[in-house]
VEXPA-476093 format. One record per residue: residue number from 1; residue in one letter; chain; x, y, z of N, C-alpha, C in turn. Coordinates in nm, 3 decimals. Example, Ala and Ser with C-alpha at 12.3 -4.5 7.8 and 13.67 -1.06 7.14 Angstrom:
2
ATOM	1	a	A	1.319	-0.569	0.780	1.230	-0.450	0.780	1.320	-0.330	0.780
ATOM	2	s	A	1.285	-0.225	0.708	1.367	-0.106	0.714	1.290	0.003	0.787
//
This chain:
253
ATOM	1	m	A	0.084	-0.119	0.000	0.000	0.000	0.000	0.087	0.123	0.000
ATOM	2	h	A	0.035	0.230	-0.061	0.110	0.353	-0.062	0.014	0.471	-0.061
ATOM	3	a	A	0.060	0.583	-0.008	-0.022	0.702	-0.001	-0.008	0.783	-0.128
ATOM	4	t	A	-0.117	0.839	-0.175	-0.114	0.921	-0.295	-0.114	1.069	-0.264
ATOM	5	t	A	-0.150	1.106	-0.141	-0.155	1.246	-0.103	-0.094	1.262	0.035
ATOM	6	a	A	-0.039	1.379	0.061	0.016	1.404	0.194	-0.098	1.422	0.293
ATOM	7	p	A	-0.091	1.358	0.410	-0.198	1.373	0.508	-0.212	1.520	0.548
ATOM	8	p	A	-0.335	1.572	0.552	-0.354	1.710	0.594	-0.344	1.723	0.744
ATOM	9	s	A	-0.346	1.846	0.791	-0.351	1.872	0.934	-0.498	1.878	0.975
ATOM	10	w	A	-0.541	1.786	1.065	-0.679	1.788	1.113	-0.681	1.844	1.253
ATOM	11	p	A	-0.763	1.942	1.285	-0.850	2.011	1.191	-0.773	2.113	1.107
ATOM	12	e	A	-0.830	2.149	0.993	-0.766	2.248	0.907	-0.762	2.382	0.979
ATOM	13	p	A	-0.648	2.451	0.976	-0.636	2.578	1.048	-0.710	2.691	0.975
ATOM	14	g	A	-0.731	2.802	1.046	-0.785	2.921	0.984	-0.931	2.946	1.014
ATOM	15	p	A	-0.985	3.055	0.959	-1.126	3.091	0.982	-1.220	2.985	0.927
ATOM	16	l	A	-1.338	2.979	0.987	-1.439	2.884	0.940	-1.515	2.940	0.822
ATOM	17	d	A	-1.562	2.852	0.734	-1.642	2.890	0.619	-1.785	2.915	0.667
ATOM	18	l	A	-1.832	3.040	0.657	-1.967	3.076	0.698	-2.064	3.050	0.582
ATOM	19	l	A	-2.161	2.963	0.602	-2.259	2.930	0.499	-2.380	3.022	0.501
ATOM	20	y	A	-2.411	3.079	0.619	-2.527	3.166	0.633	-2.514	3.241	0.765
ATOM	21	q	A	-2.565	3.366	0.765	-2.562	3.445	0.889	-2.674	3.548	0.887
ATOM	22	d	A	-2.753	3.555	0.994	-2.846	3.665	1.016	-2.851	3.690	1.166
ATOM	23	e	A	-2.948	3.767	1.213	-2.951	3.803	1.355	-2.994	3.687	1.444
ATOM	24	d	A	-3.044	3.580	1.384	-3.092	3.465	1.461	-3.004	3.341	1.447
ATOM	25	l	A	-2.942	3.325	1.330	-2.872	3.201	1.297	-2.733	3.228	1.244
ATOM	26	l	A	-2.647	3.131	1.267	-2.517	3.126	1.202	-2.494	2.981	1.161
ATOM	27	v	A	-2.460	2.959	1.035	-2.437	2.824	0.984	-2.295	2.819	0.930
ATOM	28	v	A	-2.220	2.719	0.973	-2.079	2.707	0.933	-2.053	2.568	0.875
ATOM	29	h	A	-1.943	2.560	0.801	-1.891	2.432	0.753	-1.782	2.390	0.851
ATOM	30	k	A	-1.815	2.292	0.935	-1.721	2.248	1.037	-1.618	2.153	0.978
ATOM	31	p	A	-1.488	2.177	1.001	-1.388	2.083	0.953	-1.386	1.955	1.038
ATOM	32	a	A	-1.338	1.847	0.980	-1.316	1.725	1.057	-1.209	1.750	1.162
ATOM	33	g	A	-1.225	1.687	1.279	-1.125	1.696	1.384	-1.141	1.813	1.478
ATOM	34	l	A	-1.245	1.895	1.458	-1.265	2.014	1.542	-1.385	1.994	1.633
ATOM	35	l	A	-1.364	2.011	1.763	-1.475	2.006	1.857	-1.567	2.125	1.834
ATOM	36	v	A	-1.696	2.107	1.864	-1.789	2.220	1.855	-1.769	2.314	1.972
ATOM	37	h	A	-1.753	2.259	2.092	-1.726	2.341	2.211	-1.636	2.261	2.303
ATOM	38	r	A	-1.582	2.324	2.402	-1.491	2.255	2.494	-1.566	2.148	2.571
ATOM	39	s	A	-1.497	2.039	2.598	-1.561	1.922	2.659	-1.465	1.857	2.758
ATOM	40	a	A	-1.522	1.802	2.865	-1.441	1.730	2.961	-1.379	1.605	2.899
ATOM	41	l	A	-1.441	1.553	2.792	-1.387	1.435	2.726	-1.258	1.467	2.651
ATOM	42	d	A	-1.239	1.593	2.613	-1.116	1.639	2.548	-1.067	1.762	2.622
ATOM	43	a	A	-1.035	1.745	2.751	-1.002	1.858	2.836	-0.878	1.932	2.789
ATOM	44	h	A	-0.790	1.864	2.714	-0.666	1.926	2.666	-0.689	2.011	2.542
ATOM	45	e	A	-0.808	1.998	2.480	-0.834	2.063	2.352	-0.892	2.203	2.370
ATOM	46	h	A	-0.823	2.303	2.316	-0.868	2.442	2.330	-0.901	2.506	2.195
ATOM	47	d	A	-0.901	2.429	2.089	-0.939	2.477	1.956	-1.076	2.419	1.925
ATOM	48	t	A	-1.180	2.503	1.924	-1.317	2.458	1.901	-1.385	2.553	1.802
ATOM	49	v	A	-1.502	2.510	1.754	-1.581	2.596	1.666	-1.612	2.728	1.735
ATOM	50	l	A	-1.659	2.722	1.860	-1.696	2.844	1.931	-1.575	2.934	1.953
ATOM	51	d	A	-1.459	2.877	1.987	-1.339	2.958	2.005	-1.299	3.026	1.875
ATOM	52	r	A	-1.305	2.954	1.764	-1.268	3.014	1.635	-1.365	3.125	1.596
ATOM	53	l	A	-1.494	3.104	1.622	-1.591	3.206	1.586	-1.575	3.332	1.671
ATOM	54	r	A	-1.539	3.316	1.797	-1.513	3.434	1.881	-1.398	3.515	1.823
ATOM	55	a	A	-1.294	3.447	1.778	-1.180	3.517	1.718	-1.215	3.575	1.582
ATOM	56	q	A	-1.297	3.504	1.507	-1.331	3.542	1.370	-1.431	3.657	1.365
ATOM	57	l	A	-1.532	3.653	1.454	-1.641	3.751	1.450	-1.625	3.862	1.553
ATOM	58	g	A	-1.541	3.839	1.653	-1.531	3.932	1.764	-1.612	3.881	1.881
ATOM	59	g	A	-1.564	3.909	2.000	-1.627	3.853	2.120	-1.774	3.887	2.135
ATOM	60	s	A	-1.813	4.013	2.108	-1.952	4.053	2.127	-2.043	3.986	2.025
ATOM	61	a	A	-1.999	3.975	1.900	-2.083	3.914	1.796	-2.104	3.766	1.821
ATOM	62	a	A	-2.010	3.700	1.885	-2.019	3.556	1.907	-2.062	3.522	2.049
ATOM	63	a	A	-2.093	3.623	2.130	-2.116	3.601	2.273	-2.234	3.507	2.299
ATOM	64	g	A	-2.341	3.519	2.224	-2.460	3.439	2.252	-2.472	3.312	2.172
ATOM	65	l	A	-2.370	3.278	2.094	-2.380	3.162	2.006	-2.390	3.031	2.085
ATOM	66	a	A	-2.481	2.944	2.038	-2.495	2.812	2.099	-2.528	2.712	1.989
ATOM	67	p	A	-2.460	2.598	1.984	-2.491	2.498	1.882	-2.633	2.446	1.895
ATOM	68	a	A	-2.703	2.435	1.782	-2.841	2.387	1.782	-2.849	2.235	1.778
ATOM	69	h	A	-2.739	2.168	1.746	-2.737	2.023	1.735	-2.592	1.977	1.750
ATOM	70	r	A	-2.570	1.847	1.746	-2.437	1.790	1.765	-2.375	1.751	1.631
ATOM	71	l	A	-2.247	1.776	1.619	-2.164	1.710	1.518	-2.042	1.657	1.593
ATOM	72	d	A	-2.015	1.529	1.580	-1.899	1.472	1.648	-1.771	1.538	1.601
ATOM	73	k	A	-1.669	1.531	1.683	-1.540	1.592	1.652	-1.489	1.548	1.515
ATOM	74	g	A	-1.502	1.421	1.482	-1.448	1.370	1.357	-1.533	1.397	1.235
ATOM	75	t	A	-1.656	1.445	1.256	-1.749	1.469	1.146	-1.733	1.610	1.091
ATOM	76	s	A	-1.735	1.624	0.960	-1.731	1.755	0.896	-1.869	1.789	0.842
ATOM	77	g	A	-1.887	1.918	0.803	-2.009	1.955	0.733	-2.093	2.061	0.802
ATOM	78	v	A	-2.223	2.064	0.766	-2.314	2.170	0.807	-2.340	2.167	0.957
ATOM	79	l	A	-2.313	2.281	1.022	-2.340	2.297	1.165	-2.418	2.427	1.185
ATOM	80	v	A	-2.533	2.418	1.253	-2.619	2.534	1.277	-2.603	2.579	1.421
ATOM	81	l	A	-2.587	2.711	1.440	-2.578	2.770	1.573	-2.684	2.877	1.589
ATOM	82	a	A	-2.740	2.886	1.709	-2.836	2.991	1.741	-2.762	3.112	1.797
ATOM	83	c	A	-2.813	3.231	1.765	-2.746	3.355	1.808	-2.799	3.408	1.941
ATOM	84	h	A	-2.914	3.357	1.989	-2.971	3.406	2.115	-3.063	3.297	2.171
ATOM	85	p	A	-3.102	3.308	2.298	-3.180	3.200	2.362	-3.312	3.168	2.294
ATOM	86	a	A	-3.384	3.268	2.241	-3.513	3.239	2.176	-3.493	3.153	2.053
ATOM	87	a	A	-3.391	3.184	1.974	-3.362	3.102	1.856	-3.319	2.963	1.898
ATOM	88	a	A	-3.241	2.954	2.006	-3.195	2.823	2.055	-3.314	2.737	2.097
ATOM	89	r	A	-3.414	2.799	2.164	-3.531	2.722	2.206	-3.611	2.671	2.085
ATOM	90	a	A	-3.631	2.759	1.986	-3.709	2.720	1.869	-3.638	2.610	1.790
ATOM	91	l	A	-3.508	2.624	1.774	-3.433	2.521	1.702	-3.430	2.391	1.781
ATOM	92	g	A	-3.415	2.402	1.913	-3.415	2.283	1.997	-3.544	2.205	1.983
ATOM	93	e	A	-3.658	2.276	1.978	-3.787	2.210	1.961	-3.797	2.142	1.824
ATOM	94	a	A	-3.741	2.208	1.721	-3.745	2.149	1.587	-3.663	2.021	1.581
ATOM	95	f	A	-3.544	2.023	1.639	-3.461	1.903	1.638	-3.523	1.793	1.724
ATOM	96	e	A	-3.582	1.831	1.837	-3.641	1.731	1.926	-3.763	1.665	1.862
ATOM	97	s	A	-3.840	1.741	1.786	-3.962	1.687	1.725	-3.936	1.615	1.594
ATOM	98	g	A	-3.813	1.623	1.544	-3.781	1.558	1.418	-3.817	1.640	1.295
ATOM	99	a	A	-3.843	1.771	1.315	-3.880	1.858	1.203	-3.756	1.913	1.132
ATOM	100	v	A	-3.657	1.829	1.116	-3.531	1.865	1.053	-3.494	1.752	0.958
ATOM	101	a	A	-3.446	1.787	0.839	-3.400	1.686	0.742	-3.249	1.699	0.729
ATOM	102	k	A	-3.178	1.589	0.755	-3.032	1.589	0.749	-2.985	1.479	0.654
ATOM	103	r	A	-2.879	1.508	0.583	-2.824	1.411	0.488	-2.673	1.406	0.507
ATOM	104	y	A	-2.619	1.285	0.519	-2.476	1.264	0.542	-2.417	1.175	0.432
ATOM	105	l	A	-2.286	1.188	0.415	-2.209	1.099	0.328	-2.109	1.023	0.413
ATOM	106	g	A	-2.100	0.892	0.394	-2.007	0.813	0.472	-1.938	0.706	0.389
ATOM	107	l	A	-1.819	0.667	0.431	-1.745	0.556	0.371	-1.751	0.440	0.470
ATOM	108	v	A	-1.798	0.324	0.423	-1.817	0.211	0.513	-1.743	0.088	0.462
ATOM	109	r	A	-1.721	-0.006	0.555	-1.660	-0.134	0.520	-1.765	-0.221	0.452
ATOM	110	g	A	-1.722	-0.291	0.347	-1.810	-0.385	0.280	-1.909	-0.318	0.186
ATOM	111	w	A	-1.995	-0.401	0.129	-2.097	-0.353	0.036	-2.235	-0.378	0.098
ATOM	112	p	A	-2.294	-0.279	0.162	-2.429	-0.297	0.217	-2.532	-0.309	0.106
ATOM	113	a	A	-2.653	-0.346	0.142	-2.762	-0.352	0.045	-2.783	-0.214	-0.017
ATOM	114	p	A	-2.836	-0.208	-0.139	-2.855	-0.078	-0.205	-2.939	0.021	-0.126
ATOM	115	a	A	-3.040	-0.026	-0.055	-3.125	0.062	0.025	-3.162	-0.009	0.154
ATOM	116	i	A	-3.147	0.061	0.266	-3.178	0.004	0.398	-3.253	0.109	0.478
ATOM	117	d	A	-3.366	0.068	0.535	-3.442	0.155	0.627	-3.435	0.086	0.763
ATOM	118	l	A	-3.343	0.132	0.847	-3.315	0.062	0.973	-3.387	0.131	1.089
ATOM	119	d	A	-3.473	0.055	1.153	-3.544	0.100	1.273	-3.491	0.014	1.388
ATOM	120	h	A	-3.392	0.067	1.461	-3.324	-0.012	1.564	-3.299	0.077	1.686
ATOM	121	p	A	-3.370	0.052	1.798	-3.353	0.136	1.918	-3.209	0.134	1.968
ATOM	122	l	A	-3.169	0.246	2.029	-3.033	0.261	2.080	-3.035	0.303	2.226
ATOM	123	a	A	-2.935	0.258	2.302	-2.921	0.302	2.439	-2.898	0.453	2.442
ATOM	124	r	A	-2.944	0.518	2.547	-2.940	0.664	2.554	-2.797	0.719	2.544
ATOM	125	d	A	-2.703	0.661	2.618	-2.567	0.716	2.625	-2.468	0.618	2.563
ATOM	126	p	A	-2.408	0.652	2.448	-2.314	0.560	2.384	-2.182	0.548	2.458
ATOM	127	e	A	-2.157	0.635	2.554	-2.032	0.629	2.629	-2.038	0.528	2.743
ATOM	128	l	A	-2.159	0.478	2.774	-2.178	0.384	2.885	-2.221	0.248	2.832
ATOM	129	p	A	-2.201	0.141	2.912	-2.251	0.010	2.870	-2.401	0.014	2.842
ATOM	130	s	A	-2.443	-0.057	2.738	-2.584	-0.053	2.698	-2.675	-0.121	2.799
ATOM	131	a	A	-2.622	-0.224	2.867	-2.704	-0.300	2.962	-2.758	-0.208	3.071
ATOM	132	g	A	-2.889	-0.216	3.094	-2.952	-0.137	3.199	-2.998	0.001	3.155
ATOM	133	q	A	-2.959	0.045	3.037	-3.003	0.176	2.990	-3.136	0.164	2.915
ATOM	134	p	A	-3.217	0.271	2.919	-3.338	0.269	2.837	-3.302	0.272	2.690
ATOM	135	r	A	-3.382	0.204	2.608	-3.361	0.202	2.463	-3.454	0.305	2.399
ATOM	136	l	A	-3.396	0.392	2.320	-3.472	0.499	2.257	-3.494	0.467	2.110
ATOM	137	p	A	-3.611	0.500	2.056	-3.635	0.476	1.914	-3.530	0.546	1.828
ATOM	138	a	A	-3.483	0.477	1.725	-3.382	0.534	1.636	-3.401	0.474	1.497
ATOM	139	r	A	-3.408	0.562	1.398	-3.432	0.516	1.261	-3.343	0.593	1.164
ATOM	140	t	A	-3.278	0.521	1.074	-3.190	0.581	0.973	-3.215	0.514	0.839
ATOM	141	r	A	-3.222	0.594	0.734	-3.229	0.541	0.597	-3.090	0.549	0.534
ATOM	142	f	A	-3.047	0.440	0.475	-2.918	0.434	0.407	-2.939	0.402	0.259
ATOM	143	t	A	-2.864	0.470	0.174	-2.863	0.443	0.031	-2.720	0.423	-0.016
ATOM	144	r	A	-2.691	0.312	-0.078	-2.555	0.288	-0.130	-2.536	0.370	-0.257
ATOM	145	m	A	-2.433	0.456	-0.257	-2.408	0.546	-0.370	-2.305	0.491	-0.467
ATOM	146	a	A	-2.203	0.424	-0.415	-2.095	0.371	-0.500	-2.018	0.267	-0.420
ATOM	147	r	A	-1.947	0.179	-0.491	-1.869	0.075	-0.423	-1.738	0.051	-0.498
ATOM	148	v	A	-1.642	0.000	-0.421	-1.508	-0.022	-0.477	-1.446	-0.143	-0.410
ATOM	149	e	A	-1.352	-0.204	-0.479	-1.274	-0.316	-0.423	-1.127	-0.278	-0.437
ATOM	150	w	A	-1.063	-0.255	-0.323	-0.925	-0.208	-0.324	-0.828	-0.326	-0.309
ATOM	151	p	A	-0.710	-0.319	-0.374	-0.618	-0.435	-0.381	-0.526	-0.448	-0.260
ATOM	152	f	A	-0.587	-0.455	-0.142	-0.508	-0.486	-0.022	-0.592	-0.574	0.069
ATOM	153	a	A	-0.524	-0.653	0.151	-0.592	-0.748	0.238	-0.595	-0.696	0.381
ATOM	154	v	A	-0.711	-0.700	0.442	-0.726	-0.675	0.585	-0.753	-0.806	0.656
ATOM	155	d	A	-0.832	-0.891	0.592	-0.861	-1.025	0.640	-0.778	-1.123	0.556
ATOM	156	a	A	-0.704	-1.210	0.622	-0.616	-1.303	0.552	-0.692	-1.396	0.457
ATOM	157	r	A	-0.821	-1.410	0.475	-0.900	-1.498	0.389	-0.931	-1.435	0.254
ATOM	158	h	A	-0.910	-1.302	0.241	-0.947	-1.232	0.119	-0.831	-1.143	0.073
ATOM	159	p	A	-0.791	-1.151	-0.054	-0.678	-1.072	-0.104	-0.713	-0.926	-0.128
ATOM	160	t	A	-0.842	-0.892	-0.132	-0.885	-0.755	-0.155	-0.983	-0.714	-0.044
ATOM	161	s	A	-1.015	-0.584	-0.043	-1.108	-0.532	0.059	-1.213	-0.444	-0.008
ATOM	162	r	A	-1.338	-0.461	0.034	-1.450	-0.389	-0.027	-1.497	-0.274	0.064
ATOM	163	y	A	-1.531	-0.162	-0.002	-1.583	-0.045	0.070	-1.692	0.020	-0.014
ATOM	164	a	A	-1.773	0.102	0.050	-1.883	0.168	-0.020	-1.905	0.308	0.034
ATOM	165	l	A	-1.951	0.396	-0.055	-2.000	0.527	-0.015	-2.151	0.516	0.006
ATOM	166	v	A	-2.200	0.565	0.119	-2.342	0.559	0.148	-2.394	0.698	0.184
ATOM	167	q	A	-2.520	0.720	0.151	-2.591	0.837	0.200	-2.672	0.792	0.321
ATOM	168	a	A	-2.666	0.870	0.428	-2.740	0.838	0.550	-2.834	0.953	0.583
ATOM	169	e	A	-2.960	0.918	0.611	-3.060	1.017	0.650	-3.117	0.976	0.786
ATOM	170	p	A	-3.066	1.033	0.895	-3.120	1.000	1.027	-3.257	1.064	1.047
ATOM	171	l	A	-3.356	0.983	1.082	-3.492	1.034	1.104	-3.518	1.062	1.251
ATOM	172	t	A	-3.424	1.023	1.336	-3.425	1.059	1.478	-3.286	1.114	1.510
ATOM	173	g	A	-3.268	1.165	1.630	-3.143	1.235	1.661	-3.069	1.180	1.780
ATOM	174	r	A	-3.044	1.051	1.782	-2.969	0.990	1.893	-2.819	1.014	1.876
ATOM	175	r	A	-2.748	1.017	1.987	-2.604	1.039	1.982	-2.534	0.925	1.907
ATOM	176	h	A	-2.444	0.962	1.816	-2.369	0.866	1.734	-2.463	0.774	1.656
ATOM	177	q	A	-2.583	0.821	1.623	-2.683	0.731	1.564	-2.635	0.664	1.436
ATOM	178	i	A	-2.583	0.742	1.342	-2.538	0.683	1.215	-2.426	0.583	1.241
ATOM	179	r	A	-2.330	0.620	1.324	-2.216	0.534	1.352	-2.260	0.404	1.418
ATOM	180	r	A	-2.351	0.412	1.512	-2.397	0.293	1.584	-2.486	0.205	1.497
ATOM	181	h	A	-2.566	0.267	1.412	-2.649	0.188	1.321	-2.564	0.116	1.218
ATOM	182	l	A	-2.458	0.181	1.169	-2.369	0.113	1.074	-2.297	-0.003	1.142
ATOM	183	k	A	-2.259	0.014	1.267	-2.198	-0.098	1.340	-2.298	-0.213	1.350
ATOM	184	h	A	-2.423	-0.182	1.381	-2.526	-0.285	1.393	-2.543	-0.361	1.262
ATOM	185	l	A	-2.528	-0.292	1.149	-2.542	-0.354	1.018	-2.417	-0.431	0.975
ATOM	186	a	A	-2.312	-0.427	1.056	-2.183	-0.490	1.023	-2.116	-0.423	0.903
ATOM	187	h	A	-2.144	-0.295	0.884	-2.079	-0.214	0.782	-2.029	-0.085	0.849
ATOM	188	p	A	-1.934	-0.098	0.943	-1.895	0.019	1.022	-1.831	0.129	0.939
ATOM	189	l	A	-1.844	0.250	0.991	-1.786	0.367	0.927	-1.633	0.358	0.934
ATOM	190	v	A	-1.568	0.385	0.823	-1.422	0.383	0.820	-1.368	0.506	0.894
ATOM	191	g	A	-1.268	0.483	0.977	-1.209	0.590	1.055	-1.275	0.612	1.189
ATOM	192	d	A	-1.379	0.535	1.221	-1.449	0.548	1.349	-1.375	0.463	1.452
ATOM	193	s	A	-1.305	0.530	1.543	-1.223	0.457	1.641	-1.307	0.396	1.752
ATOM	194	t	A	-1.431	0.441	1.770	-1.517	0.390	1.877	-1.606	0.276	1.830
ATOM	195	h	A	-1.672	0.294	1.717	-1.770	0.196	1.669	-1.723	0.122	1.543
ATOM	196	g	A	-1.604	0.153	1.496	-1.552	0.092	1.374	-1.454	-0.020	1.400
ATOM	197	k	A	-1.376	-0.054	1.297	-1.280	-0.163	1.303	-1.139	-0.109	1.280
ATOM	198	g	A	-1.053	-0.122	1.381	-0.918	-0.068	1.374	-0.837	-0.114	1.254
ATOM	199	p	A	-0.835	-0.244	1.220	-0.757	-0.287	1.103	-0.801	-0.220	0.974
ATOM	200	h	A	-0.931	-0.202	0.954	-0.979	-0.134	0.834	-0.946	0.014	0.838
ATOM	201	n	A	-0.959	0.075	0.955	-0.925	0.217	0.968	-0.780	0.241	0.928
ATOM	202	r	A	-0.690	0.155	0.978	-0.547	0.173	0.950	-0.514	0.142	0.804
ATOM	203	a	A	-0.576	0.038	0.749	-0.547	0.000	0.611	-0.592	0.107	0.512
ATOM	204	v	A	-0.711	0.163	0.533	-0.761	0.267	0.444	-0.679	0.394	0.457
ATOM	205	a	A	-0.640	0.430	0.580	-0.557	0.549	0.599	-0.424	0.535	0.525
ATOM	206	a	A	-0.366	0.416	0.529	-0.239	0.394	0.459	-0.259	0.397	0.307
ATOM	207	w	A	-0.368	0.341	0.260	-0.395	0.335	0.116	-0.422	0.474	0.058
ATOM	208	l	A	-0.498	0.556	0.132	-0.537	0.688	0.082	-0.438	0.798	0.120
ATOM	209	g	A	-0.360	0.776	0.225	-0.274	0.882	0.276	-0.352	0.987	0.353
ATOM	210	v	A	-0.472	0.952	0.398	-0.558	1.043	0.474	-0.616	0.965	0.592
ATOM	211	s	A	-0.604	1.022	0.710	-0.660	0.958	0.829	-0.767	1.051	0.888
ATOM	212	r	A	-0.892	1.008	0.878	-1.002	1.085	0.935	-1.120	0.991	0.955
ATOM	213	m	A	-1.223	1.037	1.025	-1.348	0.963	1.031	-1.428	1.006	0.907
ATOM	214	w	A	-1.466	0.908	0.825	-1.525	0.937	0.695	-1.676	0.956	0.707
ATOM	215	l	A	-1.715	1.069	0.768	-1.855	1.106	0.780	-1.866	1.257	0.759
ATOM	216	h	A	-1.955	1.297	0.667	-1.969	1.439	0.632	-2.116	1.475	0.628
ATOM	217	a	A	-2.153	1.583	0.699	-2.290	1.634	0.699	-2.310	1.720	0.575
ATOM	218	v	A	-2.373	1.663	0.474	-2.385	1.728	0.343	-2.487	1.841	0.344
ATOM	219	s	A	-2.604	1.818	0.406	-2.709	1.920	0.401	-2.798	1.912	0.525
ATOM	220	l	A	-2.866	2.024	0.552	-2.959	2.030	0.664	-3.073	2.125	0.626
ATOM	221	e	A	-3.196	2.083	0.656	-3.316	2.164	0.628	-3.395	2.181	0.758
ATOM	222	v	A	-3.435	2.306	0.786	-3.512	2.335	0.906	-3.584	2.468	0.885
ATOM	223	a	A	-3.696	2.488	0.954	-3.766	2.616	0.947	-3.687	2.722	1.023
ATOM	224	h	A	-3.686	2.843	0.971	-3.619	2.953	1.039	-3.687	2.975	1.174
ATOM	225	p	A	-3.611	2.990	1.283	-3.671	2.995	1.417	-3.760	3.118	1.442
ATOM	226	r	A	-3.744	3.223	1.363	-3.827	3.344	1.384	-3.935	3.357	1.278
ATOM	227	t	A	-3.900	3.337	1.151	-3.995	3.360	1.042	-4.072	3.235	1.002
ATOM	228	g	A	-4.020	3.117	1.034	-4.082	2.993	0.990	-4.051	2.956	0.847
ATOM	229	e	A	-3.972	3.037	0.778	-3.938	3.009	0.638	-3.852	2.884	0.628
ATOM	230	p	A	-3.882	2.795	0.532	-3.796	2.677	0.514	-3.655	2.719	0.472
ATOM	231	m	A	-3.555	2.666	0.539	-3.416	2.698	0.511	-3.341	2.568	0.478
ATOM	232	r	A	-3.244	2.578	0.388	-3.163	2.461	0.353	-3.020	2.507	0.325
ATOM	233	w	A	-2.925	2.435	0.382	-2.783	2.466	0.362	-2.709	2.340	0.320
ATOM	234	e	A	-2.606	2.358	0.239	-2.522	2.247	0.194	-2.376	2.282	0.218
ATOM	235	a	A	-2.297	2.180	0.247	-2.152	2.194	0.259	-2.088	2.088	0.170
ATOM	236	r	A	-2.015	2.131	0.070	-1.952	2.036	-0.021	-1.844	1.956	0.054
ATOM	237	p	A	-1.836	1.825	0.031	-1.728	1.747	0.092	-1.591	1.803	0.053
ATOM	238	g	A	-1.495	1.791	0.143	-1.361	1.846	0.121	-1.283	1.772	0.013
ATOM	239	w	A	-1.164	1.821	-0.013	-1.080	1.767	-0.121	-1.052	1.619	-0.103
ATOM	240	e	A	-1.047	1.572	0.022	-1.011	1.432	0.045	-1.117	1.337	-0.009
ATOM	241	w	A	-1.243	1.382	-0.017	-1.347	1.296	-0.072	-1.328	1.279	-0.223
ATOM	242	a	A	-1.286	1.386	-0.289	-1.258	1.375	-0.432	-1.137	1.285	-0.457
ATOM	243	a	A	-1.036	1.297	-0.370	-0.918	1.212	-0.383	-0.955	1.065	-0.363
ATOM	244	l	A	-1.049	1.040	-0.273	-1.095	0.903	-0.247	-1.155	0.842	-0.373
ATOM	245	r	A	-1.231	0.920	-0.448	-1.302	0.865	-0.564	-1.209	0.828	-0.680
ATOM	246	v	A	-1.086	0.882	-0.681	-0.996	0.847	-0.792	-0.912	0.724	-0.761
ATOM	247	r	A	-0.927	0.667	-0.643	-0.850	0.548	-0.607	-0.933	0.424	-0.640
ATOM	248	g	A	-0.892	0.351	-0.742	-0.962	0.229	-0.780	-1.077	0.256	-0.874
ATOM	249	e	A	-1.141	0.151	-0.919	-1.251	0.160	-1.013	-1.384	0.151	-0.935
ATOM	250	w	A	-1.446	0.265	-0.915	-1.572	0.271	-0.841	-1.689	0.234	-0.932
ATOM	251	q	A	-1.783	0.161	-0.878	-1.908	0.130	-0.948	-2.020	0.209	-0.883
ATOM	252	d	A	-2.103	0.272	-0.963	-2.215	0.346	-0.909	-2.318	0.251	-0.849
ATOM	253	g	A	-2.378	0.294	-0.739	-2.486	0.218	-0.677	-2.442	0.090	-0.610
//
């Protein structure tokens, strides 16, 4: 195996790409590897979306910002923030009620079925053992977009390894929902150190020359918290996704 591109620095340095801004909302393209806000789980990490926005917009302009939803540290793409408590409440109600449409792109191990509508309850907290926790309804639609067979072995029984690009549409908002549902399907997300497979993560990183969690929030639709107007934002996948598609002979669907 050999790398075709130099590994980038994750997260990418510099100002964040602002997708939309008004007095109620701020929408950004979050890079992979960047926390949304400071967390006890990454107590050493002081580079976050909120910290960058304070520097980028000025302390007063960013003072009331609060994330309206979660994006894991390793996930890139569309992130919506509320500018004041009233907007945060309205957006929180929209996300809680499921009145939000989200679409993700992911790279997974193996070739899943072309279309999967998975209704599989999940334990409330993915950081704790599932036993004894309440199970919450969780549903995700998956569509296989493309597939490839790369010429390296992860399993000694097979001389090649299969991977696929999938579109994921979570219809509920459980923590790590897409990642946990893919694990349940035995098609874990590549680069996922918690719910994925280490040998595949390492083999793909060596083959591509890029090490990241391969999950990108492509688009998000929600009503504006003040006007009720339908809003939709998109974040194009970064350069590494294009580099991924030129490695090997991909088949559509």
